[in-house]
NUKELO-498911 format. One line per field, with one value per residue: residue number from 1; x, y, z of N, C-alpha, C, O in turn. Coordinates in pm, 1 decimal. Example, Ala and Ser with C-alpha at 12.3 -4.5 7.8 and 13.67 -1.06 7.14 Angstrom:
BEGIN
num 1	2
n.c1 1319.0	1285.0
n.c2 -569.0	-225.0
n.c3 780.0	708.0
ca.c1 1230.0	1367.0
ca.c2 -450.0	-106.0
ca.c3 780.0	714.0
c.c1 1320.0	1290.0
c.c2 -330.0	3.0
c.c3 780.0	787.0
o.c1 1423.6	1340.9
o.c2 -331.9	113.8
o.c3 846.5	803.9
This chain:
BEGIN
num 1	2	3	4	5	6	7	8	9	10	11	12	13	14	15	16	17	18	19	20	21	22	23	24	25	26	27	28	29	30	31	32	33	34	35	36	37	38	39	40	41	42	43	44	45	46	47	48	49	50	51	52	53	54	55	56	57	58	59	60	61	62	63	64	65	66	67	68	69	70	71	72	73	74	75	76	77	78	79	80	81	82	83	84	85	86	87	88	89	90	91	92	93	94	95	96	97	98	99	100	101	102	103	104	105	106	107	108	109	110	111	112	113	114	115	116	117	118	119	120	121	122	123	124	125	126	127	128	129	130	131	132	133	134	135	136	137	138	139	140	141	142	143	144	145	146	147	148	149	150	151	152	153	154	155	156	157	158	159	160	161	162	163	164	165	166	167	168	169	170	171	172	173	174	175	176	177	178	179	180	181	182	183	184	185	186	187	188	189	190	191	192	193	194	195	196	197	198	199	200	201	202	203	204	205	206	207	208	209	210	211	212	213	214	215	216	217	218	219	220	221	222
n.c1 91.8	51.1	108.1	152.6	357.4	484.8	548.0	375.7	374.6	152.8	-7.9	-266.4	-385.4	-472.2	-559.6	-668.3	-643.2	-557.3	-226.4	77.0	391.9	713.5	1000.5	1388.8	1668.7	1569.3	1346.3	1080.1	742.7	484.4	236.9	-20.4	-318.0	-632.2	-813.5	-986.2	-1000.2	-1062.4	-908.0	-953.8	-1010.8	-732.8	-579.6	-700.2	-636.8	-384.4	-323.7	-438.9	-223.8	-35.8	162.2	281.9	403.4	570.0	729.3	852.3	983.3	1195.8	1363.2	1431.9	1594.0	1765.4	1934.7	2006.9	2238.9	2257.9	2444.9	2586.7	2723.6	2565.1	2426.9	2288.0	2116.3	1785.9	1495.4	1653.8	1628.6	1624.2	1622.6	1453.7	1446.2	1292.3	1156.7	1085.5	1182.9	1193.8	1441.2	1416.7	1585.3	1639.2	1793.0	1899.7	2018.9	1967.5	1802.8	1763.6	1959.6	1792.6	1585.6	1319.7	1054.0	853.0	540.3	582.3	855.6	1192.8	1274.0	1530.2	1675.7	1953.5	2216.3	2423.3	2440.8	2682.1	2639.6	2448.9	2465.1	2628.4	2382.4	2235.2	2297.9	2320.1	2077.5	2036.0	2143.8	2037.3	1770.8	1831.7	1955.2	1720.0	1543.8	1722.8	1792.5	1576.9	1532.9	1723.7	1709.1	1462.4	1537.3	1787.1	1681.4	1515.5	1761.6	1908.3	2128.0	2372.3	2453.0	2713.2	2781.8	2716.3	2758.1	2775.8	2838.8	2981.4	2996.3	3186.5	3189.5	3016.4	2707.5	2702.2	2881.4	3085.3	3225.4	3269.1	3431.6	3443.8	3163.5	3048.6	2898.9	2914.4	2695.0	2626.5	2528.8	2417.2	2226.2	2012.1	1847.2	1766.8	1456.4	1246.2	1233.3	1484.4	1638.5	1605.0	1647.9	1961.4	2026.1	1984.6	2111.5	2373.6	2369.2	2391.1	2647.4	2742.0	2686.3	2784.8	3092.7	3193.8	3110.6	2929.2	2785.7	2604.7	2600.2	2431.2	2200.5	2080.2	1993.4	1851.7	1619.3	1546.6	1510.7	1334.4	1323.2	1550.6	1758.2	1620.7	1561.0	1866.9	1934.3	1722.7	1897.6	2063.6
n.c2 -111.7	189.2	524.0	886.1	839.0	639.3	343.3	88.8	-187.7	-442.7	-658.5	-912.7	-1116.6	-1339.6	-1163.3	-943.7	-688.5	-364.1	-337.3	-91.8	-36.9	79.3	11.0	-0.3	-59.8	108.9	259.8	121.1	91.0	-114.4	-273.9	-441.5	-655.7	-713.6	-1000.8	-1002.5	-697.2	-423.6	-227.8	27.9	94.6	50.2	207.0	482.9	439.6	434.1	709.6	881.1	808.0	945.0	1170.8	1080.1	872.9	973.5	1144.4	941.8	766.1	973.7	1000.7	735.9	709.2	942.3	918.1	617.3	441.4	275.0	120.0	44.9	-204.9	-510.3	-570.6	-728.8	-727.4	-681.3	-587.9	-460.2	-484.2	-737.5	-918.2	-1182.2	-1365.9	-1158.0	-1032.5	-820.8	-834.6	-798.4	-858.3	-1073.9	-1090.7	-1404.7	-1475.3	-1755.7	-1963.2	-2226.6	-2308.4	-2497.3	-2389.3	-2206.7	-2090.9	-1909.8	-1808.7	-1598.3	-1445.3	-1126.7	-1131.0	-1261.6	-1497.2	-1544.0	-1767.5	-1815.2	-1918.3	-1771.3	-1397.0	-1370.1	-1572.6	-1519.5	-1405.4	-1656.1	-1859.0	-1728.1	-1717.5	-2011.2	-2088.4	-1941.6	-2049.5	-2341.3	-2223.7	-2139.2	-2363.4	-2534.9	-2403.9	-2358.8	-2628.9	-2735.2	-2589.4	-2629.1	-2899.9	-2857.6	-2711.7	-2839.2	-3033.8	-2901.0	-2756.7	-2989.7	-3064.6	-3184.7	-3096.7	-3184.6	-3133.4	-2912.0	-2603.2	-2373.9	-2052.8	-1757.4	-1481.4	-1217.7	-1054.8	-1219.8	-1377.5	-1625.0	-1922.1	-2101.5	-2445.7	-2549.4	-2753.9	-2933.3	-2994.9	-2797.4	-2596.2	-2313.2	-2097.7	-1831.9	-1722.3	-1517.2	-1463.1	-1596.5	-1341.4	-1220.3	-1175.0	-1479.4	-1515.8	-1390.3	-1579.9	-1791.8	-1753.4	-1689.3	-1965.8	-2059.1	-1878.7	-1983.7	-2266.5	-2247.8	-2201.8	-2464.0	-2532.9	-2352.1	-2201.8	-1951.9	-1590.2	-1603.1	-1517.9	-1684.4	-1769.6	-1610.9	-1591.5	-1846.4	-1795.0	-1588.2	-1691.2	-1882.1	-1759.1	-1482.1	-1225.5	-1131.1	-969.7	-753.8	-891.0	-930.6	-614.2	-562.4	-756.5	-600.2
n.c3 14.5	-69.6	37.4	50.5	-90.4	27.2	108.1	263.4	428.0	438.6	645.0	688.7	956.1	1216.8	1446.1	1716.3	1707.5	1506.0	1457.2	1425.8	1298.2	1291.2	1154.7	1194.4	948.1	737.6	770.2	757.8	729.3	893.0	880.9	1095.7	1069.4	1176.2	1009.1	745.4	738.9	569.6	295.0	288.2	583.9	675.8	508.1	635.2	887.6	886.3	798.1	1027.0	1177.4	1095.6	1129.7	1384.3	1255.1	1029.4	1213.8	1330.8	1161.1	1040.4	1283.6	1286.5	1005.0	1050.4	1274.8	1248.6	1089.6	773.0	741.0	973.5	1181.1	1276.1	1620.8	1725.2	1926.5	2153.4	1941.2	1737.4	1386.4	1131.7	826.8	694.4	411.3	295.8	432.6	700.7	1021.4	1402.2	1651.4	1930.4	2184.5	2427.2	2691.7	2887.3	3113.5	3140.1	2941.0	2666.5	2365.1	2126.5	1808.2	1666.8	1457.4	1609.9	1542.6	1472.8	1524.9	1551.7	1726.1	2003.0	2193.8	2423.4	2577.9	2655.9	2619.5	2435.7	2220.7	2055.8	1797.1	1644.6	1685.5	1567.5	1309.7	1254.2	1218.9	1004.7	819.9	795.2	754.5	465.6	357.8	358.5	106.2	-103.8	-166.0	-255.2	-478.8	-614.7	-713.3	-890.9	-1100.0	-1166.4	-1315.4	-1487.1	-1624.8	-1732.5	-1558.6	-1326.3	-981.3	-755.3	-515.8	-278.9	-45.9	220.7	327.0	461.9	268.0	138.1	-96.6	-275.3	-390.2	-479.7	-554.6	-798.1	-930.6	-1190.2	-1250.3	-1056.5	-1020.4	-799.7	-566.6	-393.8	-163.3	-39.0	308.6	377.6	190.0	267.3	365.1	151.6	-82.8	-153.8	-400.7	-534.0	-446.0	-576.1	-846.7	-777.5	-772.5	-994.5	-1158.9	-1046.0	-1138.6	-1432.1	-1455.5	-1484.4	-1732.2	-1842.0	-1806.4	-1764.7	-1779.9	-2056.9	-2413.0	-2461.6	-2187.9	-2058.7	-2271.2	-2172.9	-1932.4	-1953.1	-2081.4	-1922.1	-1658.8	-1703.6	-1587.2	-1509.7	-1454.8	-1331.0	-1089.2	-1006.6	-973.7	-758.6	-563.8	-478.5
ca.c1 15.3	156.1	68.1	189.6	504.5	577.1	528.9	331.9	329.7	-2.1	-25.7	-330.4	-360.1	-568.7	-544.4	-813.7	-680.4	-462.3	-57.2	137.4	549.8	816.6	1142.5	1510.5	1753.7	1519.1	1209.4	995.4	629.9	448.2	79.9	-73.1	-463.7	-757.9	-844.3	-1105.2	-997.2	-1075.8	-801.7	-980.5	-1004.5	-619.1	-556.2	-736.5	-593.3	-217.4	-324.4	-468.5	-94.2	51.0	217.2	351.3	471.5	666.1	867.1	923.8	1071.2	1236.2	1417.7	1505.6	1689.4	1851.4	2013.5	2066.8	2294.8	2237.4	2567.9	2604.3	2741.9	2454.9	2478.1	2246.9	1998.0	1664.4	1454.0	1713.5	1534.3	1686.9	1575.5	1468.5	1372.8	1256.2	1035.6	1183.1	1133.3	1285.0	1479.9	1403.0	1684.1	1614.2	1896.9	1877.8	2126.7	1919.1	1713.2	1803.1	1957.1	1706.3	1598.8	1185.5	985.4	687.2	478.4	676.8	969.3	1270.4	1334.8	1653.4	1714.7	2062.3	2252.2	2481.2	2426.8	2779.3	2606.1	2342.8	2533.1	2664.0	2311.3	2126.0	2384.5	2324.4	1962.0	1997.0	2210.7	1931.9	1646.6	1862.8	1958.6	1565.5	1489.6	1809.6	1826.9	1408.9	1546.4	1854.9	1649.6	1381.7	1648.2	1885.9	1566.9	1470.1	1857.0	1969.6	2286.4	2344.5	2546.4	2770.5	2827.4	2635.5	2840.5	2713.7	2942.5	2962.7	3100.4	3201.3	3124.7	2905.9	2580.2	2736.5	3005.7	3049.3	3361.6	3219.7	3503.3	3373.9	3036.8	3002.9	2849.5	2880.8	2601.6	2640.0	2461.7	2342.1	2128.3	1868.4	1801.5	1679.7	1296.4	1249.5	1243.7	1645.1	1716.3	1584.1	1750.0	2063.3	2079.6	1971.2	2278.0	2502.0	2354.5	2400.4	2785.4	2770.4	2667.5	2873.2	3165.6	3200.0	2950.1	2932.2	2692.6	2566.0	2526.3	2315.0	2093.3	2025.9	1985.5	1720.1	1512.6	1479.2	1472.3	1323.7	1335.8	1689.8	1786.4	1552.7	1617.5	1980.1	1910.6	1674.9	2021.7	2157.2
ca.c2 22.9	317.2	657.0	981.0	831.5	577.2	201.7	58.5	-329.3	-487.0	-842.8	-964.7	-1217.8	-1367.6	-1100.8	-862.4	-532.6	-360.7	-250.5	3.1	-25.6	145.6	-55.4	49.9	88.1	223.7	329.8	62.8	78.3	-217.8	-264.9	-573.9	-630.1	-828.6	-1080.3	-895.8	-552.8	-320.3	-188.2	176.4	130.7	56.1	332.8	569.3	407.7	486.3	874.0	879.0	799.8	995.5	1296.9	966.8	764.1	1085.9	1133.0	785.2	752.2	1073.7	972.9	637.1	744.7	1025.5	831.2	480.4	435.5	135.3	26.8	1.0	-347.8	-571.9	-559.4	-868.7	-707.6	-712.7	-458.1	-501.5	-516.7	-832.8	-962.7	-1314.3	-1418.8	-1063.2	-999.9	-736.4	-882.3	-757.2	-950.7	-1078.5	-1212.0	-1407.8	-1533.8	-1845.2	-2057.9	-2335.2	-2345.7	-2498.9	-2257.5	-2229.5	-1971.6	-1966.7	-1730.5	-1543.7	-1327.0	-1033.4	-1115.6	-1321.4	-1467.8	-1614.7	-1815.8	-1872.9	-1939.2	-1604.3	-1336.3	-1400.8	-1658.0	-1505.1	-1421.2	-1746.5	-1895.5	-1686.1	-1775.2	-2135.5	-2089.8	-1881.2	-2171.3	-2410.2	-2194.6	-2132.5	-2480.2	-2600.3	-2349.6	-2406.0	-2751.8	-2726.0	-2508.6	-2730.4	-3008.0	-2835.6	-2674.8	-2964.2	-3128.8	-2838.2	-2754.6	-3107.0	-3044.9	-3232.3	-3061.8	-3275.3	-3076.0	-2753.4	-2551.8	-2291.8	-2005.8	-1624.4	-1435.6	-1045.7	-1004.6	-1290.5	-1455.0	-1748.6	-1950.0	-2232.0	-2458.0	-2649.5	-2907.1	-3002.6	-2974.8	-2786.5	-2471.7	-2272.9	-2015.4	-1711.1	-1756.9	-1391.0	-1475.9	-1584.3	-1204.9	-1179.6	-1268.6	-1605.0	-1507.1	-1374.9	-1683.9	-1879.1	-1633.8	-1736.0	-2070.8	-2087.2	-1848.8	-2059.4	-2405.8	-2249.5	-2239.2	-2630.4	-2561.9	-2208.1	-2153.0	-1797.3	-1529.8	-1580.7	-1462.6	-1846.4	-1794.4	-1494.0	-1654.2	-1968.2	-1711.1	-1529.7	-1817.7	-1933.8	-1600.5	-1345.0	-1075.6	-1149.3	-815.4	-647.4	-937.7	-833.3	-485.4	-594.0	-801.8	-457.5
ca.c3 1.3	-105.4	100.9	25.9	-164.3	143.4	94.5	392.1	410.0	519.8	661.4	746.7	1005.8	1322.1	1544.4	1712.4	1664.5	1419.7	1478.5	1310.9	1337.4	1188.2	1181.3	1148.7	921.4	634.2	825.4	683.0	756.3	871.1	966.6	1101.1	1084.1	1197.5	885.5	708.9	727.8	412.1	263.1	340.2	674.5	681.6	488.7	701.0	1017.6	845.4	781.9	1148.5	1237.9	992.8	1211.1	1445.8	1139.3	961.9	1294.9	1378.3	1037.5	1025.1	1374.3	1230.4	902.8	1074.6	1370.3	1229.6	994.6	698.0	712.9	1121.3	1183.9	1342.8	1723.7	1771.0	2055.2	2132.7	1899.3	1606.9	1283.8	1067.9	734.8	657.3	287.3	247.3	578.6	820.3	1185.2	1534.0	1719.8	2080.2	2259.4	2590.8	2773.2	3025.3	3103.4	3188.3	2852.8	2517.0	2245.7	1954.5	1712.6	1618.9	1447.7	1671.9	1507.3	1403.1	1563.7	1553.9	1882.2	2012.9	2311.4	2413.2	2749.1	2730.5	2498.2	2353.2	2164.1	1958.4	1644.6	1589.3	1677.2	1449.5	1171.8	1210.2	1194.8	856.4	711.5	789.2	625.8	332.9	273.6	297.4	13.9	-227.9	-211.5	-329.5	-605.1	-689.4	-726.0	-957.9	-1166.4	-1215.2	-1409.5	-1605.3	-1711.9	-1759.1	-1492.6	-1202.0	-890.8	-680.4	-396.2	-205.8	51.3	264.9	416.6	460.8	175.9	152.7	-239.5	-372.8	-301.9	-521.6	-664.3	-849.6	-970.5	-1281.2	-1257.2	-926.2	-988.7	-643.3	-593.6	-259.2	-114.3	87.0	419.8	390.8	104.1	329.9	380.7	19.4	-75.0	-199.7	-606.9	-555.8	-392.1	-667.6	-911.4	-780.0	-764.7	-1154.9	-1204.8	-1038.6	-1207.7	-1547.1	-1461.2	-1479.0	-1858.5	-1926.3	-1701.6	-1803.4	-1818.1	-2161.8	-2439.8	-2440.1	-2053.6	-2060.7	-2367.0	-2124.4	-1808.7	-1987.4	-2158.6	-1752.8	-1534.6	-1818.4	-1496.5	-1409.4	-1445.8	-1221.4	-968.1	-999.7	-914.6	-609.8	-466.0	-431.8
c.c1 102.3	71.7	146.4	373.8	542.6	522.4	515.7	285.1	252.6	-7.9	-144.5	-344.7	-478.7	-532.0	-651.6	-813.9	-571.1	-355.0	-1.3	305.0	625.2	949.1	1255.8	1564.4	1681.1	1384.2	1081.8	894.8	571.4	306.3	9.9	-210.9	-500.5	-774.5	-994.9	-1140.5	-1009.5	-937.7	-837.4	-995.2	-860.4	-527.1	-601.7	-717.6	-458.4	-255.3	-358.5	-280.9	0.0	164.4	327.0	473.2	616.8	759.2	897.4	1042.3	1180.0	1371.2	1510.7	1644.1	1778.7	1980.9	2047.9	2102.9	2291.5	2359.2	2626.6	2625.0	2610.7	2523.8	2424.4	2192.2	1902.3	1608.9	1529.3	1616.8	1648.3	1592.0	1574.7	1342.7	1266.7	1175.1	1101.4	1085.9	1252.2	1301.3	1466.9	1506.8	1678.1	1736.6	1833.8	1915.3	2089.7	1857.3	1787.0	1833.7	1879.3	1657.0	1415.6	1161.2	808.0	675.6	588.6	815.3	1050.6	1315.5	1435.5	1670.6	1866.1	2125.7	2336.6	2485.9	2541.3	2745.6	2530.7	2357.2	2539.3	2506.7	2219.9	2222.0	2345.2	2168.1	1933.0	2035.0	2122.8	1802.5	1661.6	1884.1	1852.2	1555.0	1587.4	1814.4	1663.1	1456.2	1624.5	1788.6	1535.3	1468.4	1725.7	1800.4	1589.9	1605.6	1944.6	2122.7	2251.5	2452.3	2579.9	2780.5	2780.0	2703.9	2740.4	2834.5	2917.5	3092.6	3080.8	3094.8	3049.2	2829.2	2606.6	2842.8	3022.4	3177.9	3277.0	3287.4	3443.6	3207.5	2979.1	2963.5	2818.5	2778.0	2628.7	2516.4	2378.6	2206.0	2003.5	1810.5	1711.9	1560.4	1381.4	1276.0	1372.8	1688.0	1704.2	1676.1	1905.1	2138.4	2052.4	2090.0	2382.2	2487.5	2381.7	2538.8	2795.3	2777.1	2765.2	2962.0	3156.3	3066.7	2966.3	2816.0	2559.3	2468.7	2397.6	2194.6	1998.1	1940.1	1832.8	1591.9	1447.0	1430.1	1439.1	1343.7	1455.8	1757.9	1758.4	1564.0	1757.7	1996.7	1843.3	1777.2	2093.7	2114.4
c.c2 143.7	454.0	761.2	936.5	726.9	456.2	154.2	-116.4	-389.9	-607.0	-856.6	-1067.9	-1231.7	-1277.7	-1024.8	-730.0	-491.8	-277.8	-189.2	-5.0	-0.1	109.1	20.7	-67.0	178.4	284.7	251.4	85.0	-34.2	-239.7	-410.9	-581.5	-720.3	-897.3	-1016.5	-760.2	-506.8	-238.0	-9.7	169.9	124.7	189.3	449.4	577.4	484.2	658.0	913.4	886.9	866.5	1090.9	1181.9	922.8	830.4	1130.6	1012.2	719.2	867.7	1031.8	856.1	661.6	880.0	956.1	691.3	453.3	300.3	57.2	16.1	-140.3	-383.3	-587.4	-658.8	-846.0	-681.6	-581.9	-453.9	-547.4	-596.5	-896.5	-1121.4	-1371.6	-1279.4	-982.4	-934.3	-805.2	-810.2	-885.4	-941.8	-1184.6	-1228.3	-1522.9	-1615.8	-2015.1	-2185.7	-2373.3	-2392.8	-2353.6	-2298.9	-2087.4	-2031.1	-1809.4	-1702.9	-1409.9	-1215.3	-1003.2	-1284.5	-1399.7	-1604.0	-1679.3	-1879.4	-1836.5	-1841.8	-1550.1	-1287.2	-1477.9	-1642.3	-1492.0	-1536.5	-1854.2	-1854.9	-1735.5	-1882.6	-2174.7	-2032.2	-1982.1	-2262.6	-2371.9	-2200.2	-2284.7	-2551.4	-2565.9	-2362.3	-2462.4	-2815.8	-2703.2	-2598.5	-2846.3	-2993.2	-2765.4	-2766.1	-3005.5	-3062.7	-2794.5	-2875.7	-3109.2	-3122.0	-3163.7	-3152.3	-3228.0	-2929.3	-2729.0	-2401.8	-2192.8	-1845.3	-1553.9	-1300.9	-1022.1	-1082.5	-1349.5	-1594.7	-1794.2	-2086.8	-2293.8	-2589.0	-2745.4	-2977.9	-3016.2	-2916.8	-2633.5	-2412.3	-2109.8	-1937.8	-1695.1	-1610.7	-1387.4	-1491.3	-1437.6	-1174.6	-1282.1	-1391.7	-1630.3	-1455.2	-1449.9	-1800.1	-1838.1	-1715.7	-1863.7	-2142.9	-2050.9	-1931.2	-2214.3	-2390.4	-2257.3	-2368.8	-2615.2	-2451.0	-2190.2	-1974.3	-1734.5	-1488.7	-1544.6	-1585.2	-1845.8	-1701.1	-1526.8	-1748.6	-1901.2	-1668.3	-1609.4	-1830.8	-1822.9	-1492.7	-1207.8	-1100.9	-1038.7	-689.0	-742.4	-898.8	-726.0	-489.8	-676.9	-682.5	-337.4
c.c3 -10.8	-52.5	106.2	28.9	-50.3	139.3	245.8	335.0	494.5	512.3	751.7	832.4	1139.1	1430.2	1585.8	1721.9	1572.6	1493.3	1399.9	1405.2	1203.4	1241.7	1102.6	1020.4	845.2	687.7	762.0	798.9	772.2	958.4	969.9	1149.3	1064.0	999.2	852.5	677.5	621.1	422.4	315.9	459.2	752.4	674.4	588.0	883.6	1008.6	883.6	921.5	1209.5	1185.6	1058.5	1278.2	1345.6	1059.4	1040.8	1355.3	1255.1	1036.1	1155.2	1340.3	1150.7	966.4	1198.3	1350.4	1088.2	927.7	738.4	819.7	1077.3	1284.4	1497.5	1824.1	1906.5	2033.6	2056.3	1782.4	1482.1	1174.3	944.3	734.0	519.4	270.1	317.5	673.2	960.9	1317.8	1600.9	1843.0	2120.6	2402.4	2637.2	2925.0	2984.0	3114.2	3052.1	2745.8	2451.3	2137.7	1919.4	1683.7	1542.2	1509.0	1653.5	1405.4	1474.2	1557.4	1709.3	1913.7	2145.1	2335.6	2564.2	2768.9	2600.2	2382.6	2224.4	2032.2	1828.1	1581.9	1571.5	1552.9	1307.9	1109.9	1155.5	1068.2	767.6	723.2	702.3	528.7	264.9	234.9	144.5	-138.6	-225.1	-275.9	-466.5	-681.0	-780.2	-878.9	-1080.3	-1263.0	-1295.9	-1562.8	-1693.5	-1764.9	-1703.5	-1364.9	-1086.1	-777.7	-542.4	-350.2	-47.1	70.5	361.8	387.7	387.8	152.1	21.2	-342.9	-324.4	-352.6	-547.0	-697.9	-895.1	-1066.5	-1285.4	-1163.7	-926.3	-862.1	-652.0	-435.7	-289.1	-23.5	182.9	397.6	258.0	152.8	398.6	286.4	17.3	-156.2	-387.3	-613.0	-512.2	-501.3	-800.9	-896.8	-798.9	-917.8	-1200.9	-1177.9	-1131.7	-1339.9	-1563.0	-1478.5	-1628.7	-1910.9	-1799.0	-1680.6	-1830.6	-1967.8	-2250.9	-2407.2	-2268.5	-2021.7	-2144.5	-2271.8	-2003.5	-1861.2	-2071.7	-1995.3	-1677.7	-1648.7	-1745.3	-1425.0	-1360.7	-1356.9	-1091.9	-935.1	-952.0	-770.5	-541.2	-415.6	-362.9
o.c1 209.6	-32.8	239.7	468.2	664.2	407.5	602.5	206.1	276.3	-12.9	-138.7	-299.6	-562.4	-462.1	-745.5	-911.2	-484.8	-375.9	-19.6	327.7	614.8	1002.1	1244.1	1489.7	1698.2	1327.8	987.7	923.5	583.3	287.6	-10.9	-238.5	-463.0	-746.6	-1088.0	-1239.9	-941.4	-878.7	-753.0	-998.5	-849.4	-453.5	-505.0	-754.0	-420.4	-215.1	-287.1	-238.8	116.7	276.3	443.6	595.0	724.0	867.6	985.9	1144.6	1288.1	1484.8	1632.8	1758.8	1877.0	2102.7	2120.5	2025.7	2316.8	2357.4	2741.1	2573.9	2562.0	2644.0	2463.0	2212.9	1874.4	1657.1	1449.7	1538.7	1746.5	1477.0	1674.8	1223.2	1154.3	1127.6	1185.1	965.0	1371.7	1225.4	1491.8	1514.7	1695.9	1743.8	1765.8	1885.4	2178.5	1857.2	1888.3	1773.7	1893.2	1681.7	1382.5	1234.0	699.5	733.6	647.6	872.8	991.8	1389.6	1426.7	1683.4	1898.5	2088.5	2348.2	2517.6	2525.2	2813.2	2537.4	2285.0	2477.0	2498.1	2157.3	2169.2	2328.5	2141.7	1825.6	1978.9	2109.9	1744.3	1574.3	1843.9	1847.0	1555.4	1540.4	1886.4	1648.6	1428.9	1596.1	1817.9	1522.6	1414.7	1729.3	1864.0	1633.9	1591.5	2043.7	2219.5	2141.6	2566.6	2489.5	2787.8	2829.3	2702.6	2668.4	2904.8	2840.3	3213.2	2965.4	2976.4	3020.3	2850.6	2552.1	2928.9	2976.2	3265.9	3235.6	3230.7	3390.8	3144.3	2878.0	3001.2	2723.9	2781.5	2658.4	2409.4	2256.2	2111.7	1903.2	1725.6	1603.9	1545.8	1496.4	1317.1	1407.3	1810.2	1788.1	1770.4	1953.2	2257.0	2091.0	2168.9	2471.5	2586.4	2402.1	2579.0	2915.8	2870.4	2819.9	2906.6	3114.6	2961.8	3004.3	2715.3	2453.4	2357.1	2291.0	2085.1	1875.3	1828.7	1725.7	1485.8	1333.7	1313.1	1530.7	1371.2	1466.3	1804.4	1819.2	1576.5	1771.8	2087.9	1895.8	1747.1	2171.9	2195.3
o.c2 170.5	480.8	738.1	972.4	732.6	466.3	167.9	-155.1	-394.0	-671.4	-822.8	-1162.4	-1143.2	-1330.5	-1022.9	-656.2	-577.3	-181.5	-221.5	12.9	-31.4	156.3	81.4	-163.3	299.8	368.0	317.7	95.8	-100.8	-221.3	-480.5	-526.5	-806.8	-834.9	-992.9	-710.8	-573.3	-197.3	60.5	289.3	174.7	249.7	518.6	658.8	570.2	714.2	1009.9	979.0	853.1	1063.3	1183.4	935.9	774.7	1162.8	1007.1	651.7	809.8	1035.1	860.5	646.9	906.1	960.4	640.4	444.0	203.7	-63.1	-26.0	-193.3	-298.1	-610.6	-683.6	-927.7	-650.6	-473.4	-438.9	-642.0	-533.7	-924.3	-1185.3	-1400.9	-1305.9	-877.2	-999.4	-815.6	-784.5	-981.7	-834.4	-1306.1	-1140.9	-1641.0	-1575.6	-2108.7	-2269.5	-2495.9	-2326.8	-2247.1	-2401.2	-1987.2	-2149.7	-1712.7	-1751.9	-1309.8	-1235.1	-894.7	-1392.7	-1343.0	-1719.0	-1586.6	-1982.0	-1748.1	-1803.3	-1608.8	-1211.9	-1455.3	-1714.1	-1548.6	-1550.9	-1923.2	-1923.2	-1794.7	-1897.3	-2263.7	-2057.1	-2005.3	-2295.9	-2440.3	-2244.5	-2319.0	-2617.2	-2655.2	-2372.2	-2474.7	-2925.0	-2779.4	-2638.2	-2871.6	-3085.4	-2804.1	-2769.9	-3026.2	-3101.2	-2789.3	-2854.8	-3142.9	-3126.8	-3192.2	-3196.3	-3314.7	-2834.2	-2810.9	-2342.6	-2244.0	-1811.0	-1554.9	-1258.8	-988.6	-1044.4	-1391.4	-1687.7	-1709.1	-2178.2	-2208.6	-2695.2	-2848.0	-3085.7	-3047.9	-2966.9	-2562.6	-2451.7	-2036.1	-1984.8	-1656.5	-1620.3	-1308.3	-1432.3	-1444.8	-1119.3	-1393.9	-1405.6	-1720.9	-1468.6	-1435.5	-1889.9	-1907.9	-1786.9	-1880.3	-2255.5	-2123.9	-1955.8	-2265.2	-2496.4	-2310.4	-2388.6	-2678.5	-2465.8	-2164.9	-1906.0	-1780.1	-1377.6	-1531.7	-1569.2	-1885.1	-1731.4	-1494.6	-1743.5	-1946.4	-1709.3	-1559.2	-1799.1	-1807.3	-1416.5	-1102.7	-1094.6	-1020.4	-587.0	-683.0	-831.8	-722.9	-431.8	-677.0	-680.2	-247.8
o.c3 43.2	-111.7	183.2	99.3	-31.6	182.4	332.0	248.8	615.3	407.5	869.9	767.7	1156.4	1516.7	1506.2	1737.2	1552.7	1567.0	1282.5	1524.9	1084.8	1342.4	996.1	1003.7	856.5	616.7	718.5	918.2	669.4	1078.7	870.5	1256.0	984.9	896.8	929.5	624.2	543.1	522.5	371.6	489.0	864.4	752.4	619.9	968.5	1088.1	985.5	948.9	1279.5	1222.5	1015.5	1238.5	1358.0	1035.9	992.1	1440.8	1266.5	1025.8	1107.9	1355.2	1193.1	897.2	1181.2	1435.8	992.8	999.6	764.4	803.5	978.7	1358.7	1510.0	1938.3	1996.2	1917.7	2089.0	1689.7	1492.5	1134.8	978.3	766.4	522.4	227.6	274.9	735.8	981.8	1303.1	1611.5	1897.7	2102.2	2487.2	2603.2	3019.5	2909.9	3098.3	3040.8	2722.4	2466.4	2070.5	1986.6	1679.8	1564.2	1477.7	1695.6	1299.2	1482.6	1558.2	1789.7	1870.7	2225.0	2275.7	2641.4	2885.2	2496.7	2286.5	2124.0	1932.5	1746.0	1476.7	1469.9	1471.9	1213.8	988.8	1074.6	1013.5	660.5	605.4	618.1	454.0	153.7	131.0	59.8	-251.9	-324.2	-330.9	-559.2	-794.0	-897.1	-959.5	-1184.1	-1386.0	-1399.2	-1671.2	-1815.6	-1834.8	-1771.8	-1309.8	-1121.6	-706.6	-455.4	-411.0	44.8	-9.9	448.8	298.2	412.5	144.0	22.3	-456.4	-210.7	-293.1	-569.4	-629.6	-907.7	-1019.9	-1323.0	-1191.1	-825.5	-812.7	-745.3	-367.5	-387.6	86.3	136.0	407.2	255.4	112.6	487.4	307.2	66.7	-197.9	-459.7	-730.4	-510.6	-508.9	-838.0	-984.9	-827.6	-949.3	-1260.9	-1258.9	-1184.5	-1399.1	-1666.6	-1494.6	-1678.2	-2020.1	-1692.0	-1587.1	-1876.1	-2004.7	-2181.3	-2346.4	-2234.5	-1968.3	-2098.4	-2277.4	-1977.3	-1816.4	-2108.7	-1959.0	-1642.6	-1679.7	-1803.2	-1302.5	-1248.2	-1324.5	-984.8	-832.8	-869.4	-675.5	-421.9	-320.6	-339.0
């Protein structure tokens, strides 16, 4: 929903009342509304809160640098497959460490706060692995190729890399932050390297045939 040139993410769910949130680092506005709530009602609700929304977004955009390194503390904004969540850290030395999605939150239970980053990265890896392997299976059949090995690790400059002679592909764990369509694009991109090792004319011909909107997705990745 677009209001006054501000994109508002609307989610209808089984709740009793309407909720409004503004998330760092980009001042993303999100409204959660009860099932069946009309678009006009949601729009009027947002407009009634517009002064607060504007002030909150201004505060976030002024004080929160997008390049700021994550601190892995409660209230911090984290993306999972394109959806923005707030981090909720629960420190309990007597409970098993785990991560789960709880409404608008990524809830992390740890024995001590120093473990939050590693536990969350493990969670992202598992989530990414489930999606990637499903897409690999799908596109191996379409492209008539076979990937012999898949790895996951943190990479600074690449979303994925392929070693054609070994038929192996490595995916950046941070890819779990991008939306599902972008994840699938990266999978297809790397699998095509099993056919064309370089970014040749034929490589882009195959990519264009299978992912016609690949240029849009590539821009979205950035």
